[in-house]
N, C-alpha and C positions, 0 to 999 in steps of 0.2 A: 224289614222291621226298621232298620234305621233310615231308610227313604219314608216310611209311611212316619214315622214319628216328625221327621222334618215336615214334611208336608204338614202334618197336623196342627206341629209349633207354628208355623206361615201361617196357616188357616186364622187359627187363634189372634195370633198378632195383627193381620190384617183387620179381624173385625175390629179389634179395639182401635186400630188406628183410625178404621173407617168412621169409628162411634166420636171418639172425640174430636175430629179433624174438621176443620169450620168450614164452612162452603164459601169458597172465593169472593173477593169482593171485587168491583172493579171488572173491567173488559179483558175478554182473552179469546183466542182462538187454538181449538186444538182439533187433530185428528184420532180418533180412535176407529179400529178395526177389528172385525170377528174373522174366526174361520167356517165354523159350522154355525147352523141351528139346526139341530136334529127335531126328532117328532117333539120326544118329550121334555124340550126345552122352549118350544112355540109360544107357550103362555107367558115362561118368565121373560122371552126376549121381549115379548111386547113391555111388559111392566118395566122390566129396567128401561128402554126407549121413553116410556111415559114419564118415569122419574126423572129422566135426564133432560126432557122435552118441558117441562115445569121448569124449568132453570135456565133451559139455553134455546137457541135456535139452531136446527141444521141446514147449513150452508152445503149449497151445490159446490163440484170441483172448482166449476168456472167463477164462483164468489169467493170460495176458497183463496183462491190463487190469485185474484184481485186483491184481496185483504193483505196476503203476506208479499205483493210489490208494492204495497202502499198507494194503490189506483181507486180501493176503497177503503173508507176508515175501519178498524176493529172498533166497534161500539156496540157495546153488551156483550152477552157469553153465547159462545159459538162454538158446534162442535163441526167437523165432517167427516161422512161417515163411508168407510169402504169394508170390503170383505175381500179373503185369497183364497186364492188356489180354483175357485171355480164348483164347488162341489155343487149336485144337483140339489140336496136336502134345502138348499135357500131359495129355490125357487120355490117350493112346494112350503117352508115353514116360514121366513124372513120375508120374502116379497109381500106376499099379501098383507103384512102385519106394515111393511113400508108406504105400501099404496093407501092402504085405511088411514095410515097416519100425515100423509104426503110428505116423507121425509127423502131426500134425494140420496142416491148412493151410486157408490164408483165399484166396479167388481172387476179384480186382475185376475185373469187367467193364464192359465199354462197351455201354450196352443198344441201341443202334441200331447195332451191328454184330452182336449174337446170331444166328447162323444167316443170315447174310446170303450166306456161301460155305462152301466146305469149308475154311476156313484158320482157321474160329473155331467155338467150341461153340455148338452149339444150346444153347434152352431143356429140352428133354429131355435132353440132355447134364448139364446143370447141374442138374437134378432128380435125376440119378443122384447127383453128387457131394454133394449135399445127402441124397440116402439113405445114401450112406458116411459120412458124419460129419464131411461138409467144409464151413466158412463162406464164403457166396456174398457177396459185397461189392460196392458201385459204384462205378466209376472213371469217372461222366458219363453221357450219352447219347453224345455225338460226341467224347470226349477234347479237348475244348477247353480252352484255357488259361484258368482263372478268373478272373483279372484282366481278359481281354477279355471274359467272358460279361458279369462287372459293368458294363462300360461302355458294352455291346452291349445290356445289359436280360435278357440271356438263362439268369441263374444260376436262377431257380426251374425252369425249362425242363429245365434240367442237373443240378442238388443234387437238387431236390424229386421233379422230374420220373423222373429216373431210379431213384430209391427205390420211386417207386408203380411202375414197371417191373418191378424185380424182384419185390416183393409180390406185384403181382397175378400173374404167370407163375409165382413159386414157391410161391405159400399163404404164406409165411412174413412175419415183418419182416424188414428188412433194418438192422441198426443199424450197420455199419459203410461207410466212405468214403476212398477216397484219391484225392488230385486228380492231374489229369494234369502229366506233367513234373517234379512233386514238388520242385522246389526251393524255397526258402522267399520269392523273386520273382514263383513263380507262383502265389501267394495273395495276397492282403489281407485285412483287416478285413472287408471287405464280404461278401465271398467267406464267409470264417469263422462270420460270422452266419448266412449262408445256410446251412451245413450242420448250425447247431446248431439255427436254427429249422426244418430240414428234418426234426428228430427223431433224429439219427444217434448214435448213443453216442461213437462215436471216429471219428479222423481221422488218416490215414498220409500221411506224406510221402514223398520217395526222399532226405533230405539225411542225412549222416552222424551217428552219434550214440548214445549208449547210452540206456538208460531210466533213470531214476533214481523211485523212490517219492515222493510227494510234490511232485515239482519237476517232472517233464515234462508238459507241457500235453497232455492227453489226444485234444486234436485238432491240434496237428502233434509226432505221433509219427515221430520218426526212422526210417528202415530203409536199412540197407546193401543197395546194389546189387547183386550176384552175376549172372555168367553160367555156365551147364555145362559150358563149354569153355574155362574159364579153367584155367589150371596151379593146381596145390594150394597152392604159396607164395603165390599171388596171393588164393586165395580166404580163406586163413588169415591173411592180412595183413589183410584188410577184415573181416573175421568176427570178428575178435579185438578190434578197436578199435583199429588201431595207424593206420588213417588218419583219425583224428578230428580 
């Protein structure tokens, strides 16, 4: 009961904050990500993206990194979109929306999960996504906490091993990584060094924040977690950086 009341109170508070929060002025670059887009959420997902696209452009991972490094100016308002875990529902519910709206996206997959059952994407599915212009990145092999992996000597297997899995199965370089759970306490210096040593170009977290040219670490890129079933006011509040 207490947990239900806390969720209800949070929902009311976010709706109020989303109503009164002003649209951001000036330029920004923010990374946003989803996990699922369930069948009953497909229409809501499309509506959320349409609303966000009215105020901002969606940029590719390559462009996002160029902006982060200062090779391309952050002009206007921009979002980078990604998805974690490789749920099969994304292929059926999210991808048609992305293709129709011409929105680039990056899909992070746990390579030991690929194709294990009907709930996750197969390598053939991922090859289709790649052929349609979407990026595929690694989310480790088994969705392990990297601090724990460092302690147990499994970093190479989870970090570099998952990169090899993607490259072997898709026949392309895998330059992007997102660490599971995504909080700053879920990765440490040893794990970050393993990501760099594996040859990744960028590493994404799941903590809130804007991306600033020449300031944001390309191996600790903040992302705002969103869900397709959330009310627009909640999405608006976080996507526009008010929850940082």
